[in-house]
C-alpha positions as CSV (number, residue, x, y, z in Angstrom):
1,M,135.9,120.5,-27.9
2,S,132.1,120.5,-28.0
3,G,129.8,123.5,-27.6
4,P,127.9,126.0,-29.8
5,L,131.1,127.7,-30.8
6,A,133.3,124.7,-31.4
7,G,135.4,125.2,-34.4
8,R,134.9,128.9,-34.6
9,T,137.6,131.5,-34.2
10,V,136.6,134.8,-32.5
11,L,138.7,137.9,-32.4
12,L,137.7,139.9,-29.3
13,T,139.0,143.4,-28.7
14,G,139.4,144.8,-25.2
15,T,139.9,141.5,-23.6
16,S,141.5,143.0,-20.5
17,G,138.4,145.1,-19.6
18,G,135.3,144.1,-17.6
19,I,133.0,143.2,-20.4
20,G,135.9,141.8,-22.3
21,A,137.0,139.4,-19.5
22,A,133.4,138.1,-19.0
23,T,133.0,137.7,-22.8
24,A,136.4,135.9,-23.1
25,Q,135.4,133.4,-20.5
26,R,132.0,132.8,-22.1
27,L,133.3,132.3,-25.6
28,L,136.0,129.9,-24.4
29,A,133.4,127.9,-22.3
30,D,131.2,127.7,-25.4
31,G,134.0,126.1,-27.4
32,A,135.5,129.0,-29.4
33,D,139.1,129.5,-30.2
34,L,139.8,133.0,-28.9
35,L,142.1,135.6,-30.2
36,G,142.1,138.2,-27.4
37,Q,143.3,141.7,-28.2
38,Y,144.7,144.0,-25.5
39,R,146.5,147.3,-25.7
40,S,148.8,147.5,-22.7
41,G,147.2,145.4,-19.9
42,R,148.9,142.1,-20.6
43,E,148.4,140.8,-17.0
44,A,144.7,141.7,-17.0
45,A,144.3,140.0,-20.4
46,E,146.1,136.9,-19.0
47,A,143.7,136.8,-16.1
48,A,140.7,137.2,-18.4
49,V,141.6,134.0,-20.3
50,D,142.9,132.0,-17.3
51,G,141.2,128.7,-16.5
52,P,140.5,125.3,-18.0
53,H,140.3,126.6,-21.6
54,R,143.5,128.6,-21.6
55,D,145.0,126.5,-24.3
56,R,142.4,127.8,-26.8
57,A,143.2,131.4,-26.1
58,T,145.9,133.5,-27.9
59,L,146.6,137.0,-26.8
60,L,147.5,139.7,-29.3
61,A,148.9,143.1,-28.5
62,G,147.2,145.8,-30.6
63,D,146.7,149.5,-30.7
64,L,143.3,150.6,-32.0
65,S,144.0,154.3,-31.6
66,T,145.1,154.5,-35.3
67,P,143.8,152.9,-38.5
68,Q,147.2,151.4,-39.2
69,G,147.2,149.8,-35.7
70,A,143.8,148.3,-36.4
71,R,144.9,146.9,-39.7
72,E,148.0,145.4,-38.2
73,L,145.9,143.7,-35.6
74,W,143.7,142.1,-38.2
75,R,146.7,140.8,-40.1
76,A,148.2,139.4,-36.9
77,A,144.9,137.7,-36.1
78,E,144.5,136.2,-39.6
79,A,148.1,135.0,-39.4
80,E,147.1,132.9,-36.4
81,R,144.0,131.4,-38.0
82,P,141.1,132.6,-40.1
83,V,138.7,134.6,-38.1
84,D,135.0,133.7,-38.2
85,V,133.7,136.4,-35.7
86,L,134.9,139.8,-34.7
87,V,133.6,141.2,-31.4
88,L,134.4,144.9,-31.4
89,N,134.4,145.6,-27.7
90,A,137.4,147.9,-27.0
91,A,136.6,151.5,-26.4
92,T,137.8,154.5,-24.4
93,I,135.9,157.1,-22.4
94,A,137.4,160.6,-21.8
95,P,135.8,163.7,-20.3
96,T,134.4,166.3,-22.6
97,P,133.2,168.8,-20.1
98,F,130.7,171.2,-21.7
99,D,131.7,174.0,-19.3
100,G,135.3,173.0,-19.1
101,D,138.4,174.4,-20.9
102,D,138.7,174.0,-24.6
103,E,141.9,171.9,-24.4
104,T,140.2,169.2,-22.3
105,W,137.1,169.2,-24.6
106,D,139.3,168.9,-27.7
107,A,141.5,166.2,-26.3
108,G,138.6,164.1,-25.1
109,W,136.9,164.3,-28.5
110,A,140.1,163.5,-30.4
111,E,140.9,160.5,-28.2
112,Q,137.4,159.0,-28.4
113,L,137.0,159.5,-32.1
114,A,140.4,158.0,-32.7
115,V,139.8,154.8,-30.7
116,N,136.0,154.3,-30.8
117,V,135.3,155.4,-34.4
118,V,138.4,155.6,-36.7
119,G,140.4,152.7,-35.3
120,A,137.3,150.6,-34.6
121,G,135.9,151.4,-38.0
122,A,139.1,150.4,-39.8
123,L,139.1,147.0,-38.0
124,L,135.4,146.5,-38.8
125,R,136.1,147.3,-42.4
126,E,139.0,144.8,-42.6
127,A,136.8,142.1,-41.1
128,V,133.8,142.7,-43.3
129,R,135.9,142.7,-46.5
130,T,137.5,139.4,-45.4
131,F,134.2,137.8,-44.5
132,A,132.6,138.9,-47.7
133,S,135.4,137.4,-49.7
134,R,134.9,134.1,-47.9
135,G,131.1,134.0,-48.2
136,G,130.3,134.8,-44.6
137,G,131.2,135.9,-41.1
138,T,129.9,137.8,-38.1
139,A,130.7,141.1,-36.4
140,V,129.3,142.0,-33.1
141,V,129.7,145.7,-32.3
142,L,129.4,147.1,-28.7
143,S,127.8,150.4,-28.7
144,S,125.9,152.1,-25.8
145,W,122.4,153.1,-24.7
146,S,123.8,156.7,-24.8
147,A,124.2,156.3,-28.5
148,E,120.5,155.7,-28.9
149,Q,119.2,158.7,-26.9
150,G,122.0,161.0,-26.1
151,S,124.0,160.8,-22.8
152,R,122.2,161.5,-19.5
153,L,125.6,162.9,-18.4
154,L,126.4,166.1,-20.2
155,D,130.2,165.8,-19.7
156,V,130.5,162.5,-21.6
157,S,128.8,163.7,-24.7
158,G,131.8,162.8,-26.8
159,Y,131.6,159.2,-25.8
160,A,127.9,159.0,-26.7
161,A,128.6,160.6,-30.1
162,S,131.4,158.2,-30.8
163,K,129.3,155.2,-30.0
164,A,126.5,156.5,-32.2
165,A,129.0,156.8,-35.1
166,I,130.3,153.2,-34.9
167,R,126.7,152.0,-34.6
168,N,125.8,153.8,-37.8
169,L,128.8,152.3,-39.6
170,A,127.8,148.9,-38.5
171,Q,124.3,149.4,-39.8
172,T,125.6,150.6,-43.1
173,L,127.9,147.6,-43.5
174,A,125.1,145.2,-42.5
175,R,122.9,146.5,-45.2
176,H,125.4,146.4,-48.0
177,F,127.0,143.0,-47.3
178,A,124.0,141.0,-46.2
179,R,123.9,139.1,-49.6
180,D,127.5,138.2,-49.0
181,G,126.6,136.2,-45.9
182,V,128.0,138.9,-43.6
183,R,126.1,139.5,-40.3
184,V,126.7,142.7,-38.3
185,V,124.8,143.2,-35.1
186,V,125.0,146.1,-32.6
187,L,124.7,145.7,-28.8
188,A,123.7,148.8,-26.8
189,P,124.0,148.1,-23.1
190,G,123.0,150.4,-20.4
191,V,125.4,151.0,-17.5
192,V,127.3,147.7,-16.9
193,D,128.3,146.5,-13.5
194,T,132.0,146.4,-14.3
195,G,134.6,148.3,-16.2
196,M,134.1,151.8,-17.4
197,G,130.5,151.9,-16.1
198,V,131.4,151.9,-12.5
199,A,135.2,152.6,-12.5
200,G,136.3,154.5,-9.4
201,Q,132.9,154.6,-7.9
202,S,131.8,153.8,-4.4
203,A,128.9,151.5,-3.7
204,E,126.7,154.5,-3.1
205,Q,127.7,156.1,-6.4
206,A,127.1,152.9,-8.3
207,A,123.7,152.6,-6.7
208,A,122.9,156.2,-7.8
209,V,124.0,155.3,-11.4
210,A,121.8,152.2,-11.2
211,G,118.9,154.5,-10.3
212,L,119.2,156.0,-13.8
213,M,118.0,152.6,-15.2
214,A,114.2,151.9,-15.3
215,S,114.9,148.6,-13.6
216,G,117.0,150.2,-10.9
217,E,119.7,147.7,-11.6
218,L,123.0,147.7,-13.6
219,V,123.4,145.5,-16.6
220,G,125.4,142.4,-15.7
221,A,128.6,141.8,-17.7
222,D,127.7,138.2,-17.9
223,E,124.4,139.1,-19.7
224,V,126.4,140.9,-22.3
225,A,128.8,138.0,-22.7
226,D,125.9,135.5,-23.0
227,L,124.3,137.5,-25.8
228,V,127.6,138.0,-27.6
229,S,128.2,134.2,-27.6
230,Y,124.7,133.6,-28.9
231,L,125.3,136.0,-31.8
232,A,128.7,134.5,-32.5
233,S,127.0,131.1,-33.0
234,D,125.0,132.2,-36.1
235,R,122.0,130.4,-34.7
236,C,119.8,133.3,-36.0
237,P,121.2,134.1,-39.5
238,S,118.5,136.7,-40.3
239,L,119.5,138.8,-37.2
240,T,121.7,141.4,-38.9
241,G,121.6,145.2,-39.0
242,A,119.8,145.2,-35.6
243,T,120.6,147.0,-32.5
244,L,119.8,145.0,-29.4
245,D,119.1,146.9,-26.2
246,L,120.2,145.7,-22.8
247,N,119.0,148.4,-20.5
248,G,116.3,147.1,-18.2
249,A,113.5,148.9,-20.2
250,S,115.1,152.3,-19.6
251,Y,113.7,153.1,-23.1
252,V,111.4,151.1,-25.3
253,R,111.2,151.4,-29.0
């Protein structure tokens, strides 16, 4: 197989979601061998990797809500073949209503910290330690524009905080393992046109959300996928520790 990712093995979490499905297709099209994690949506994960490159995709069930589940996923992936790239995409969003009841607030925070920070962090730790021992590897961490500036929606403050936390861990690991050939890059998309960003919304509601963006348009999942594929290719080895914004100039820094 030819392509910029030929010969590279990528572990992608959250394959069954909107960004995950677009990314799976792009990685496969660019020549990667894909290990696609899903938690419970096997059918959606199968659909995400369906197509002419299905023979280079292996699906792995894995639960990232606990550190142990994350470590078991890494071991299962490495048992298939050595991983060159981790794409940390899986996440959950739960309401943390500021004026709601305490039980909902507490449950939302607990769920999001468990999946988006503790489990994700454990998996990232496993990957970086393995990459460092081999002399190199790449991790691409999906964060959010809300992690950079606080959420514009008060009732999803827990999600924004969790994404800021995993971004900070990624930056710390990038700094400390750069001399070991490990690259860690963070992507911070604005509201994406599929998956959690527009789940359950009417066309009118989605248009209103797009209005929060300076460009007036949602971020395309294919844009995220294209950038992930580029980063997975190691074509820019000095690009590590950075946070790349995909938000239509909604903020500029």
